[in-house]
N, C-alpha and C positions, 0 to 999 in steps of 0.2 A: 204597066206597073214600073218598068225600068225607066221609062221617060219621066214618070211622076217623081221617082226617087232622085234622078239626076237633076231635075228642075229644083227640088227642095234643097239638095246639096249645094247647087250653084247659088241660090238665094241666100242660104246660110253663110256661104263663103264671102259673099258680097257684104252681108251685114257685119261679119267679123272684121273684115278689112276696113270698113268705114269706121267702126267703133275704135279700132286700134289706131288708125291715123288721127282721128279726132282726139283720143286720149293722149297720144304722143304730143300733139301740138298744144293742147291745153296744159299738159304738165310742164312743158318748156316755157309757156307763157306765164306760169304761176309765180316764177321767181328764179333767182340765180342760186343754184345749189352750192356753187363754190363759195359764195358769200356766207351761206348758212354754215358751211363746214369751217371756213377760215375765221368767221366772226365779223361783226360790223366794223371793228377797228382795224382789220387787216389791211395791209398795203395793197395797192394795185398789182404789184409784182407777185405777191403771195397768191392772190386770187387768180391771176393769169396762170400761174404754175399749176394750181389745182385744176383749173379748167382744162389745161393741156393734158395733165395726167389722166383725167376722167374722159377725155375725148369730147368735152363740151364745146371746144373751140372750132370743131369741124362743122361744115354745112349741115342743116337739119336733114335734108334727104339722105346724106351719107350716114348720119347717126341712125336714122330709122332703118335704112337698108341693112347696116351691120347688125343691129339688134334683131331684126326679123330673120336674117340669115342664120344667126346663132340660135334663135328660138326654134326655128324649123328643125334644128339638129338636137334639140333638148337642152341647149345651154341658155338659161335665162339670166345669166350674169351673176354678179355679186351685189349685194346691198351696199350702198355708199355709207350708210349710217350704222347698220347692224353688223357690218363686216362678216357676213355669212353668205353662203350660196343662197340665191333666191329660191331655188328648188327645195332646199332644206327648210327654209322658213315656211314655204307653202305646205310641205309635207307635215310640218308640225302643227300648223294652225288649221288646215282644211278640215280634218276629221271632226273637230268641235262644231264648225259651221255645218258640215254635212249632217251630223246627228241632229242639230237644232232644226235644220230644214225638214228632215224626214219626220221628226216628231210633230212639227208644225202642220205639214200637209196631211198626215194621218189624223190629227186632231180636227183639222178643217173638214175632212171627208166625214168623220164620225159625227160631227155636229151638223154639217150642211145637208147631207143626203137625207136623213130622217125629217129634218125641218122642211126641206124642199118638197118631199113627197107628201107630207102632211098638209102643207100650204096648198098644193095642187088639189088634193082630195077635198079640202075645205075651201075651195075657191070662192072668193067674194065674202067670206065671213070675217069677223073681227080678228080671228087668229091669222088669217091670210094677210090682212092689212097690217097687223102688228109685226109679222115676220118681214114684210116689205119695208116697214119703217126701220127695223133693226138692221136689215141689209143696207139700207141707204146710210144709216148712221155709221156702219162699219166701213163703208167706202169713203166717208168724209172725215173720219177721225184720224188724226196724225198718230203715227206709231209711237213717237217719243212721248206724247202726252198721255196715251193709254198706258205705256210702260211706267211712267212716273206715278200715275194713279194707283196702279197695282202694287208698286213698291210701297207706297204710303199705306194702302189698306191692308195688304196681306203680309207685308214684311215689317213695317214699323208699328202699326197699330195693333195688329192681331198676332204678330210673331209666328205665323204659320209656315212661311216659306222664306228661304234665303233671298236676299235682294241683290247679290252680286256673286259672280263666279259660278262654276259648274263642277265643284269638287265632288258633289253627290248628285244622284239622278234628280233629286228635288229641285236642284238649281236650274233645270231645263224647263220646269213647269210654267213659270211666268213668262219668260222670253218666247217659249213656244206658243203660248196662248196669244201673245201680242202679234207674232208673225201669222198665226192661223187666222186671226181676226181680219187680216187683210184679204185672205183668200176665201173665207167663209161667204161673204156676200156674193162673189162671183159664181161659186159653185152652187150656192143655194138658189139663186135666181135662175141659173141655167137648168138645174134639176126641176124646179117648179115649172118653168116654161116647157121643158121637154115632156114632163108628166101630163100637163094640161093638154098639149097637142096629142099625146099618145092616148089619153083617155077619151078623146073625141074621135079617134080613128075608126075606120070600118072594122078592123080585125077585133077591136075591143067590143064593139057592138055585137059582132058575131059570137064572141066568147060569152057575152052575157046571154045571148039568145040560146046558147047551148046549156045554159044553167050552171056555168062555172062559178065558184065562189069569188067573192070580191077580193079576198087575199090572193087567190090564184091569178086572177086577172091582173092585179097590181104588180105582183112580184115576178110572175112568169112571162107576162106578155108586155105590159106597158113599161115597166122599169127596164126590161132588157133593151128596148129601143131607145128610151130616154137616156140611158146611161152612156150611149156611144159618144155624144159630144162632151159629156162630163169627164170621161176618161182622157180625152184629148186636152181639155182645158186644164185638167189637174196637173198634167205634165208641164204645161206652160206656167202654171201658178207656182210649181216647185221652183222653176227658174227664177221667177220674180221674188220668191221667198229668199232664196240664196243670195241673189243680188241685193235685196233689201235688208239683209242682215246687218249691214254696217251700222245703221242707226240703233238697232235693238242691242247689238253687242256692246256698243259704246254706253248706252244707258245702263245696261246690267253688268258692265265691266267684265265681259266675257272675251277672253283672248283667243278668238277665232280668226278666220280670214278677213272678215269684215273689220274687226278691230285693227288688225295689221294694215289693212288698206287705209284706214283713217289715220293711223300714226304716220304712215308713209306719205300720205298726201300733205299732212300738216308740216312735215319735215322736208318735203321735196325729194323724197328718195325715188327717183324716176324708175330704176329697174324693177323695184317691188311693185309700184303702181301699175306699170305696163304689164307685168306678169299676172297680177291679180285681175286686171281688166281682161287680159287674154283668156284666163281660165274661166271667169264668169261668162264671157262671151261664148266660149266653146260649149259650156254646159248649157247655156240658154238655147243656143242654136241646136245642139244635139237633142235636147228635150223637145224643141219645137218640131224637128224633123221626125223624131220618134212618134210624137203625137199625130203628125200628118200620116205617117205610115199606118198607125193603128186605125185612124179614121178611114183610110183607103182600104184596109183589109176588111173592116166591119161594114163599110158602105161603098160598093163599087161605083156609085155615082160620083164620089169625090175624085176618083182616079180619072174620070172623064171630063172633070171640070177644067 
């Protein structure tokens, strides 16, 4: 078990390092921040002065090493454009994104689990085919397009729900549904596949031979085994939801961490962009490692893989 944990942590560290280096290089290649601050009409001397003050005239490896060393000690630097500590900006914006992600994954589970179980029990029927079509549609539909449709239908036409902001709990409904719609197909199809395999297993046939009720077989025997991969993939999907909140927060004008990242990318605010990427990477890797550990605890075969 310890070897399995160390291997997962090592892979997670490699993924985080690769993402950070890539985001650092891409952010530097996206434009000259000194020009954005000084303005397009600024002189070369003024631009060079700003570059020197911000340390942008140093070699890229030195800039990256300095940032990584400070970040390792909890110092994420200051925003060039917001003139605040990056840690303060993240502390202000992250709770909104976190609540949005939790609402979305809970909604995805509430919708996907019953539908996946029903599709497995009705395998081959029109209901099963329709559920498969909905799952395929959910995977193919862009989040921003679905968000705009919901804004038009429920916000503008029907006036049922707010179309921007999260001043009240109702503001979370539409964006949470959009984010959940991304995770629902994955959880649904995995639940269906696991239930189909479980219902064909020998222990289910034995349970039937003993005269157990269909509800008892489904809930106490088949679902227990089919739920193991669902638990693992749900944790990973939460990471995808949090990372994918950028588009949804922009569409619904929600000032969470995704919106902050979008603003910072557009303005070339490197310290904020790097800190957000670091946080999202750590969250995703942490959830992935946690899902691996849960799978290993529930199924010893995973530990020996």
